[in-house]
C-alpha positions, 0 to 999 in steps of 0.5 A: 874614916871621916866620909864627909857627910856629917850634918847632911840631911837624908830621907831613907825609905822603908827604914823600919827593918832590913836593909833600909834600917841598916842604911839609916843606922850607918848614915846616923853613925856618920852624923847624918840627920835622918827622916825615915819612913815605913808603913808600920808606925810602931816598928818605925818609931822603935827603929827611930829610938834605937838609932837615936840611942845608938848614935845620938843622931837627929831622927824623924819618923814619918809613918806612911805608904811611900808608894802613894802621893799622900805618903810621899808628901808627908815624907817630903814635908818632913825632909823637903831638901834632902842631900841624900835620898835612899829609895827602898821598897819591898818587892812584889810577891813571887809567883807564876806570871800566868796568875798575875793581873794587870792590877798586880803589874801596876802595883809592882811598877808603882812601888818599885819604879814610879815611886823612886822616880817621883821622889827623884823628881821632887828632890833633884832640882834642889840637889842641883841648886845646892851642888850636892846630891846623892841618890841610891836606889836599893833594887835587886841582883835580879836586875842583872840576873832575873829570877823566874818567880820574881817576874814582877820585880824583874820588870819594875826594877829593870825599868827603874835602872834603865830610867836612871841610866839616862837621868844620871848623865844629865845631873852628874855635872852638878855633883848629883849622883844616882846609883843602884845597889843590887843586893844578893843574898842577905839575911832579911825577911825578904830572903827568908820569905823567898826561901820558904816559897822555894822550899815548899816547891822542892820538898825541903825546909827553909833552914835546909835550903838556907844552908844549901844556898849559903854553901853554894855562894862563892863566899860560903855564906849569906851577907849581912845587912851591915855590909849593904849599909856600908856600901850605901854610905860610901856611895853617898859620900864626896869620895864617890862623886865620880860614880854615877849611873852605876849598878853595884852588885853586892852578892859575894860574886854569886851573880857570876856563879850561876844559880841566883834564883834566891836573891832577895829584893 
């Protein structure tokens, strides 16, 4: 199926691994030109080369911290007029809110709320002028079903979702859409880290807990990165131009099932 985005330009954040990498690879397979960012230069360059070899797409790797003004400036210098923006960032660590300082909260809000807003601020007027723009914010299923030990993430990502709900209404008339993708349990480093955190509390191994949680999901498994990527690519296409301001759960119906504390973000 031709999704109609060949030749478009995309900026994909945190794309050296996990969901960001999967999204970048899927967009490249559709013929999209990519600028990908991440902190680790070596891993990012390896990912860029892997995508080039697999797809033949044009891929520019810009190593830097997207949560800083300097990192955003570097990424936008390489991709000043993106048609597609995929905001993605690792979530803050789990813990007990009693132990979190003001600095912890500011760091979480900077990374998971203000950084996506700053990138939208820098790119959305160009999208409006060109009459095409697709913004997808990869957040977390915790936006709908908060997870106790991920309070820093719950707060910051829910704040972003609330902001986008208003902005999306202002720009959709210009064929610029903004949506949130809320992943559930997917095979990522983040999920494995959360498993290890909770396994220690429960006196189990991470592998035991992973099997238990997969069995508890209505789909009876953990999701694949490719499944998230396919959803993102659809949301960036012309076929999805009437979808905006949405928060799309992709979790095997887990958020309807009950215990969701191990959703990654």
